[in-house]
C-alpha positions in Angstrom: 7.1 -16.9 14.6 5.1 -17.5 11.4 7.4 -20.0 9.8 5.3 -22.5 7.7 2.4 -20.0 7.2 1.7 -19.3 3.5 -0.1 -16.1 2.5 -1.6 -15.3 -0.9 -1.5 -11.5 -1.4 -3.9 -10.1 -4.1 -3.4 -6.5 -2.9 -1.6 -3.6 -4.5 -0.3 -0.1 -3.7 0.3 0.3 0.0 -2.1 -0.9 2.8 -2.3 -4.6 1.8 1.4 -4.9 0.9 2.4 -3.3 4.2 0.2 -5.8 6.0 1.9 -8.7 4.3 5.4 -7.2 4.7 4.8 -7.2 8.4 3.8 -10.9 8.3 6.8 -11.7 6.0 9.0 -10.1 8.6 7.5 -12.5 11.2 8.5 -15.4 9.0 5.5 -16.1 6.8 5.9 -17.0 3.1 4.1 -14.3 1.1 3.2 -15.0 -2.5 2.2 -11.9 -4.3 -0.4 -12.5 -7.1 -0.1 -9.9 -9.8 -1.9 -9.1 -13.0 0.1 -9.3 -16.2 0.8 -5.6 -16.0 1.9 -5.9 -12.3 1.1 -4.0 -9.1 0.7 -0.3 -10.2 3.0 0.5 -7.2 5.9 -1.0 -9.1 5.9 2.0 -11.4 6.6 5.6 -10.4 5.1 8.5 -12.3 7.9 8.3 -14.9 7.3 4.5 -15.3 10.6 3.8 -13.6 10.4 0.2 -12.4 12.3 1.1 -9.2 9.3 2.7 -7.5 10.2 3.6 -4.0 6.8 2.6 -2.6 7.1 -0.9 -4.1 10.7 -1.3 -3.0 9.8 -0.3 0.6 6.8 -2.6 1.0 7.6 -5.8 -0.9 10.8 -7.3 0.6 10.9 -11.1 1.2 7.9 -11.8 -1.1 7.5 -14.0 -4.2 5.7 -12.8 -7.3 3.3 -14.8 -9.5 1.6 -13.4 -12.6 -2.0 -14.6 -13.1 -4.6 -13.2 -15.4 -7.7 -13.8 -13.2 -10.0 -13.1 -16.2 -8.6 -16.3 -17.7 -10.3 -19.6 -16.6 -7.0 -21.5 -16.4 -5.3 -18.9 -14.2 -8.3 -18.7 -11.9 -8.0 -22.5 -11.5 -4.4 -22.0 -10.6 -5.3 -19.4 -8.1 -7.7 -21.9 -6.4 -5.0 -24.5 -6.4 -2.7 -22.1 -4.7 -5.4 -21.3 -2.2 -5.7 -25.0 -1.4 -2.2 -24.9 0.0 -2.5 -21.4 1.7 -3.3 -20.4 5.2 -4.2 -16.8 4.6 -5.6 -14.8 1.6 -5.7 -11.0 1.6 -7.4 -9.0 -1.2 -8.1 -5.4 -1.9 -10.6 -5.5 -4.7 -13.8 -3.4 -4.7 -16.6 -5.2 -2.8 -18.0 -8.0 -4.9 -15.2 -8.2 -7.4 -13.3 -11.1 -5.9 -16.5 -13.2 -5.8 -17.4 -12.1 -9.4 -14.1 -13.4 -10.8 -14.3 -16.7 -8.7 -11.9 -16.1 -5.9 -14.2 -14.7 -3.2 -14.4 -16.1 0.3 -17.1 -18.7 -0.5 -15.1 -19.9 -3.5 -11.9 -20.3 -1.5 -13.7 -21.9 1.4 -14.8 -24.8 -0.9 -11.2 -25.7 -1.5 -9.8 -24.6 1.8 -12.4 -24.7 4.6 -10.2 -23.3 7.3 -8.8 -20.4 5.2 -8.3 -17.0 6.8 -9.6 -14.5 4.3 -9.1 -10.8 4.7 -10.9 -8.2 2.5 -9.1 -4.8 2.9 -11.0 -1.8 1.5 -11.5 1.8 2.3 -15.1 1.6 3.5 -15.9 -2.1 4.0 -17.9 -4.6 2.1 -21.4 -3.2 2.9 -23.0 0.1 3.8 -23.6 3.4 2.0 -19.9 4.1 1.3 -18.8 0.6 0.2 -19.2 1.3 -3.5 -16.9 4.3 -3.4 -13.2 4.5 -4.3 -10.9 6.3 -1.9 -7.4 7.1 -0.8 -5.5 8.0 2.3 -6.7 11.6 2.2 -10.3 10.6 2.1 -10.0 8.1 5.0 -8.2 10.7 7.1 -10.9 13.3 6.3 -13.9 11.1 7.1 -12.4 9.7 10.3 -11.8 13.1 11.9 -8.1 12.6 11.8 -7.4 15.3 9.3 -9.3 17.9 11.3 -6.7 17.5 14.0 -3.9 18.6 11.7 -4.6 22.3 11.2 -2.3 25.3 10.7 -2.5 28.6 12.6 -5.3 29.7 10.3 -7.4 26.6 11.1 -6.9 25.0 7.7 -6.3 21.2 7.7 -2.8 20.3 6.5 -2.2 17.0 4.8 0.8 15.2 6.3 3.4 13.8 3.9 3.0 10.3 5.4 0.0 8.3 4.4 -1.1 7.5 8.0 -4.4 5.8 7.1 -2.8 3.4 4.6 -0.2 2.3 7.2 -2.7 2.0 10.0 -5.0 0.0 7.7 -2.1 -2.4 6.9 -1.1 -2.7 10.6 -4.7 -3.4 11.6 -5.0 -6.0 8.8 -1.9 -7.9 10.0 -3.2 -7.7 13.6 -6.6 -9.2 12.6 -4.9 -11.9 10.6 -2.7 -12.9 13.5 -5.8 -13.1 15.8 -7.5 -15.3 13.2 -4.4 -17.6 13.1 -4.7 -17.9 16.9 -8.4 -18.7 16.6 -7.7 -21.4 14.0 -5.0 -22.9 16.2 -7.6 -23.2 19.0 -10.7 -24.2 17.0 -9.5 -25.4 13.6 -11.9 -22.9 12.1 -11.1 -20.3 9.5 -12.2 -16.6 9.5 -13.5 -14.0 7.2 -12.2 -10.5 8.0 -14.0 -7.5 6.5 -11.6 -4.7 7.3 -12.4 -1.0 6.4 -9.4 1.3 6.6 -11.5 4.2 7.7 -12.9 2.1 10.6 -9.3 1.4 11.7 -8.7 5.1 12.3 -11.7 5.7 14.6 -10.0 4.1 17.6 -7.2 6.7 17.2 -10.0 9.3 17.8 -11.4 7.6 20.9 -10.1 10.2 23.3 -11.3 13.0 21.1 -14.8 11.6 20.7 -15.3 11.0 24.4 -13.9 14.4 25.4 -16.0 16.2 22.8 -19.2 14.5 24.1 -18.4 15.6 27.6 -17.0 19.1 27.2 -17.5 20.2 23.6 -13.7 20.4 23.0 -13.0 19.1 19.5 -9.2 18.7 19.8 -8.7 16.0 22.4 -6.6 16.3 25.5 -5.7 20.0 25.9 -2.3 19.2 27.4 -1.3 17.3 24.3 -2.4 20.1 21.8 0.7 22.3 21.9 -1.0 24.9 24.1 1.4 24.8 27.1 5.0 25.8 27.3 6.0 22.4 28.7 4.6 20.4 25.7 5.2 22.1 22.4 7.7 22.6 19.6 10.5 25.2 19.6 12.7 26.7 16.9 16.5 26.4 17.4 19.3 28.8 16.5 19.8 27.1 13.1 16.1 27.2 12.2 15.5 23.6 13.1 13.0 22.3 15.6 13.1 20.6 19.0 10.2 18.9 20.8 9.6 19.3 24.5 7.2 17.0 26.3 7.7 17.7 29.9 4.2 17.0 31.1 5.2 15.5 34.4 6.4 17.9 37.1 9.8 16.1 37.5 10.6 16.4 33.9 9.7 20.1 33.8 11.8 20.7 36.9 14.7 18.9 35.4 14.5 21.2 32.4 14.2 24.3 34.5 17.1 23.3 36.7 19.3 22.4 33.7 18.8 25.8 32.1 19.1 27.7 35.4 15.5 29.0 35.5 14.2 28.2 38.9 11.5 30.8 38.5 9.9 28.9 35.5 9.0 25.9 37.6 5.6 27.4 38.6 4.9 28.2 35.0 4.7 24.7 33.7 1.2 25.1 32.3 1.6 28.6 31.1 0.1 29.2 27.6 2.4 28.7 24.6 1.2 31.8 22.8 2.5 35.2 21.6 2.5 37.8 24.3 3.0 35.4 27.2 6.4 36.5 28.6 7.3 33.0 29.9 6.7 31.6 26.4 8.7 34.4 24.8 11.6 33.8 27.2 11.7 30.1 26.4 11.5 30.8 22.7 14.5 33.1 23.1 16.4 30.6 25.1 15.9 27.7 22.6 17.1 30.0 19.8 20.5 30.5 21.5 21.6 27.0 20.6 21.6 24.8 17.5 19.6 21.6 17.1 22.8 19.5 17.7 23.4 21.3 20.9 19.9 20.8 22.1 20.0 17.2 21.0 23.1 16.7 23.2 21.2 18.5 26.0 18.3 16.1 25.6 20.6 13.1 26.0 22.1 14.5 29.2 19.0 15.9 30.9 16.0 13.7 31.5 13.3 16.2 30.5 11.4 14.5 27.6 13.1 16.5 24.9 13.9 15.1 21.4 15.1 16.7 18.1 12.7 16.7 15.2 14.7 14.7 12.6 14.5 14.7 8.8 14.3 11.4 6.8 18.0 11.8 5.8 19.1 11.9 9.4 17.4 8.7 10.7 20.0 6.2 9.6 22.7 7.7 11.8 20.6 9.2 14.6 21.9 8.4 18.1 19.7 5.7 19.6 17.9 4.8 16.3 21.2 3.7 14.8 21.7 1.1 17.5 18.5 -0.6 16.5 19.9 -1.4 13.0 16.4 -0.9 11.5 17.7 1.1 8.5 19.8 -0.9 6.0 21.6 0.2 2.9 21.2 -1.9 -0.3 23.9 0.0 -2.1 21.3 1.8 -4.2 18.9 3.0 -1.5 18.2 2.9 2.2 15.2 1.0 3.6 13.6 0.1 6.9 14.3 -3.6 7.7 12.7 -6.2 9.9 11.4 -4.6 13.2 10.8 -8.1 14.7 14.4 -9.3 14.8 14.4 -9.2 18.6 11.7 -11.9 18.5 14.0 -14.6 17.2 13.3 -13.6 13.6 15.9 -13.9 10.8 17.7 -10.7 9.9 18.0 -11.8 6.3 16.3 -9.5 3.7 15.7 -10.2 0.1 15.1 -7.7 -2.7 11.5 -7.2 -3.8 10.7 -9.7 -6.6 10.7 -9.0 -10.3 7.2 -9.2 -11.8 6.3 -12.9 -12.2 9.8 -14.0 -10.9 8.3 -17.0 -9.0 5.5 -18.0 -11.4 7.2 -21.0 -12.8 8.5 -22.1 -9.4 5.2 -22.0 -7.6 2.9 -23.2 -10.4 5.5 -25.9 -11.2 5.0 -27.2 -7.6 1.3 -27.4 -8.2 1.8 -29.5 -11.4 4.1 -31.9 -9.5 1.5 -32.3 -6.8 -1.2 -32.9 -9.3 0.8 -35.6 -11.0 
C-alpha cells in the first residue's frame, strides 16, 4: 500500500519506532537516522546489543548514522529529507529546530513534506518542557486510575499501553496526511502528544462521570456482574466470560445445565452472593484447557487468559501466522499481510548498516 513512500525516522525507544514499523509493514521504506551511539533501545540493561524492544520494533528498516551536531551530517540529513515523503522525530520541543532539522528547515528543501513531532505532551503548553514515560502518560490521562486492585491502588500493567497507542496514532495521522497530500499536493505538520492520544480511550468514562458521577465507565464492563468477569480454573489459571447479551448468557447456562441461573445474569460478582459463589465453584471443577475447549464449542463469549509463551500455538491465533520464529526468538510479524502486503521480513539493521548505501546515492545524485 505504501510502496514508494520514504520515511526518515529520527525517533528512538518505542512510540516512534512502533509507528514506523507499522508503516514499514504497509510497504514504506523506513530509514532510521541514529546518533553515533545508536538508538538507546538497542541496548538492554546489561548492554546486550540484542535488546528485545529494539528487535521487536525495527524490522524492515535501514539504519544510517549521522552526528547531527556536525554541519556536514546535518547537510546530509537535509539532502535525505529532499528525497523523503515523511519525517518523524521525537526530540524535546525546539531541539529539532535548534539543530537545523525542524519543520521550517525541512520545508525549505521539501515543501510538501509530512513532518510528525511525537512527544509526551506536545510542542506547546505548560507540560511541553517536561520529560515523561508511559507511566506518566497513563497517570495523567486517567487511564491508570482504571487499573486498580481490590484495595483501590492503581496497578501498572506490564505492557506500555501509552507508548503503543502513541505509535499507532502517529502512523494513523501520517496516513491521513499522505491522503491529504495526494488530494492537494500539500504537506502537513503533525504535533502529536502521546498523552492526548489516550484521552479518546477515556471518552466513555468522561461522559459518564459528568452525567452520573461514576468514575469507572460502563458498569457492565467493570467486572461487577457474574456474566462479565474473570474466573479461576481448577489449575489456578484464569478464564474470561463476557456474556453481556442474553443469548450468550443463556448459551452458557444451558451448556452447564444451570437453567436457574438465567435470571441471574446481572447478579453481582462479589463475595457472599450465592450465585457468584456457585459459578466460582463450577469454574474451579475444570482446568483452563477444558474450559478453553468448552469456549470453542459453546458460543458464550468465553476465552482463556493466555500467557505470552502460549500465543504462538494458541488455537485461532496460530492460523493468523502473526508470530514467527527467527531461530533465536519469536516475534510478531506483519499484521497487514491480508492487504496484499509482502510477508517477507528482514532482521533489524545493525547500527549504521546502510549509511554508505544511502549517502552514496546522495553523492551520485549530486554528481
